[in-house]
Structure formats: C-alpha cells, structure tokens
C-alpha positions as CSV (number, residue, x, y, z in Angstrom):
1,X,60.4,34.8,149.7
2,X,60.3,31.2,148.7
3,X,63.3,29.1,149.1
4,X,64.3,26.5,146.6
5,X,62.2,23.9,148.5
6,X,59.1,26.1,148.2
7,X,59.0,27.1,151.9
8,X,58.5,30.7,153.1
9,X,61.6,32.4,154.5
10,X,61.3,32.8,158.3
11,X,62.7,36.4,158.0
12,X,59.8,37.4,155.9
13,X,57.3,36.1,158.4
14,X,59.2,37.9,161.2
15,X,59.1,41.2,159.3
16,X,55.4,40.9,158.7
17,X,54.7,40.0,162.3
18,X,56.8,43.0,163.6
19,X,55.0,45.4,161.2
20,X,51.6,44.2,162.4
21,X,52.7,44.5,166.1
22,X,53.9,48.1,165.4
23,X,50.7,49.1,163.8
24,X,48.6,47.5,166.5
25,X,50.7,49.2,169.2
26,X,50.3,52.7,167.7
27,X,46.5,52.2,167.1
28,X,46.2,51.1,170.8
29,X,48.3,53.8,172.4
30,X,47.5,57.0,170.6
31,X,43.7,57.0,171.2
32,X,44.2,56.3,174.9
33,X,46.7,59.2,175.6
34,X,45.5,62.4,177.3
35,X,44.1,65.0,174.8
36,X,44.4,62.4,172.0
37,X,41.5,64.1,170.2
38,X,43.1,67.5,170.2
39,X,46.4,67.9,168.5
40,X,46.8,71.6,168.7
41,X,49.9,73.6,169.4
42,X,49.9,76.4,171.9
43,X,51.4,79.1,169.8
44,X,49.5,82.0,171.4
45,X,51.5,82.0,174.6
46,X,54.8,81.7,172.8
47,X,54.5,85.2,171.2
48,X,54.6,88.8,172.3
49,X,50.8,89.1,171.7
50,X,50.2,87.1,174.9
51,X,53.0,88.6,177.0
52,X,52.4,88.9,180.7
53,X,52.9,92.3,182.2
54,X,55.8,92.7,184.6
55,X,56.2,95.5,187.2
56,X,59.5,97.2,187.8
57,X,61.3,95.7,190.8
58,X,58.8,92.8,191.4
59,X,60.1,89.3,190.7
60,X,57.8,87.0,188.7
61,X,58.2,83.3,188.8
62,X,58.1,81.2,185.7
63,X,58.7,77.7,184.4
64,X,59.8,76.4,181.0
65,X,58.1,73.1,180.6
66,X,59.5,71.8,177.3
67,X,62.4,72.4,175.0
68,X,60.4,74.7,172.7
69,X,58.8,76.7,175.5
70,X,59.4,80.5,175.7
71,X,57.8,82.9,178.1
72,X,57.1,86.5,177.2
73,X,56.8,89.5,179.5
74,X,55.7,93.0,178.7
75,X,57.4,96.1,180.1
76,X,55.0,99.0,179.9
77,X,56.3,102.3,178.5
78,X,58.4,104.5,180.8
79,X,57.6,108.3,180.8
80,X,61.3,109.1,180.3
81,X,64.3,107.3,178.7
82,X,66.1,105.2,181.3
83,X,68.4,102.3,181.7
84,X,66.7,99.0,182.4
85,X,68.2,95.9,184.0
86,X,66.8,92.4,183.4
87,X,67.8,89.6,185.9
88,X,66.9,86.0,185.6
89,X,67.5,83.9,188.8
90,X,67.8,80.3,187.7
91,X,65.8,77.8,189.8
92,X,67.2,74.7,188.0
93,X,70.6,73.1,187.8
94,X,69.8,72.0,184.2
95,X,68.3,75.1,182.6
96,X,70.6,77.0,180.3
97,X,68.9,80.4,180.2
98,X,68.5,82.6,177.2
99,X,67.2,86.2,177.2
100,X,66.0,88.5,174.4
101,X,64.6,92.0,174.7
102,X,62.4,93.2,171.8
103,X,61.1,96.8,171.4
104,X,57.5,97.7,170.6
105,X,58.2,97.1,166.9
106,X,59.4,93.6,167.7
107,X,62.9,94.5,166.8
108,X,65.7,92.8,168.7
109,X,67.3,95.2,171.3
110,X,69.6,92.8,173.1
111,X,70.2,89.0,173.3
112,X,72.0,87.1,175.9
113,X,72.6,83.5,174.8
114,X,76.2,82.7,174.0
115,X,77.5,83.7,177.4
116,X,75.3,81.0,179.0
117,X,75.4,78.2,176.4
118,X,77.9,76.1,178.4
119,X,76.6,77.1,181.9
120,X,73.5,75.1,183.0
121,X,72.1,76.4,186.2
122,X,73.6,79.9,185.9
123,X,71.7,83.2,186.3
124,X,71.3,85.5,183.4
125,X,71.5,89.3,183.2
126,X,71.2,92.0,180.5
127,X,70.7,95.7,180.4
128,X,69.4,98.1,177.8
129,X,68.6,101.8,177.3
130,X,64.8,102.1,177.2
131,X,63.4,105.0,175.2
132,X,60.5,107.1,176.5
133,X,57.0,105.9,175.7
134,X,58.2,102.7,174.1
135,X,56.9,99.2,175.1
136,X,59.4,96.4,175.5
137,X,59.2,92.6,175.7
138,X,61.4,90.2,177.4
139,X,61.6,86.6,176.1
140,X,62.9,83.9,178.5
141,X,63.8,80.5,176.9
142,X,65.9,77.5,177.5
143,X,68.8,76.8,175.2
144,X,69.6,73.3,174.0
145,X,66.0,72.1,174.9
146,X,66.6,72.7,178.6
147,X,63.7,73.3,181.0
148,X,63.2,74.5,184.6
149,X,62.0,77.1,187.0
150,X,63.2,80.7,187.2
151,X,62.4,84.1,188.7
152,X,62.6,87.2,186.4
153,X,63.1,90.7,187.7
154,X,63.1,93.9,185.6
155,X,64.2,97.1,187.3
156,X,65.4,100.6,186.4
157,X,69.2,100.7,186.1
158,X,71.5,103.2,187.7
159,X,73.5,104.7,184.9
C-alpha cells in the first residue's frame, strides 16, 4: 500500500518477503527429504489382507511406529469351538493399547479400547468364543496417536 507521501508500507514489504522465504524453504526442503519422489501410503499392511499368522501360545513382538499404525494378526481356524484369550504385554510407558478381534467375515467380535483410554503403559486383554473352522483376526493399535513396542500372545482359554 502506498502511504499519503507515496512510499510503500513496510508491512507490505515484510509480508512479501516472508511469503518468498516460505516458498523457497518448502522448495528446498521437500526435494531433499528421504523418499521425496515417492508419496505412497502403506495401506496394505494396515488391513486384514496382510495379517501375519500367529501361533497359539507363542508371543509375537510388534511395534506401532506412528499414530495411524495398526498391526493385524491371523488366527487360523480351530477344529472345534473353544475360548480364546488375547494378551498384549505393553513394552512402552506411552502406548495406550487398543485391541479388536474380527471374524473371517471381518465382523467385529470384541473390542477393548475404553478400558485403556486413560492408562498409558498398561497391558491389554480380551477373550472370545471362537467357532469351529472360522478364521479370526486381531488388530493391535495405539489410541490417541500413541506408539510403542508390545508382545502379543493368543492362547486357548480354559472355560
């Protein structure tokens, strides 16, 4: 803007300078970051289609690496109906764990979230009645964008 004397307002020059510096900074930083030519999202591992198999009674170690991360595990069908226990041993003082169990049709069987929403660092447990010849999936995720290491164990229950 021009003042009454015909001079350019200093605030206008400052705004133009700040805009140019912002544009130059973005153009300098983005091309030099790792994987800057590949802006793909890793959806495949965040779905039951890429679930890792888990054996009964054998702990599997995992790590949630960002706030939107989720790990999926596949429980192969049991020959007879049986109770199944899922135990997550938290390896982080910050991770607020969340567990979901889905059946072979991807329908929710059990969800454990509210119990742990205010308990970072706690372990998480859930149980369900598995039907014979039905595949199940366990989803492990961090609530409130929390991350961290964990160990997951799936075992036959004793009901």
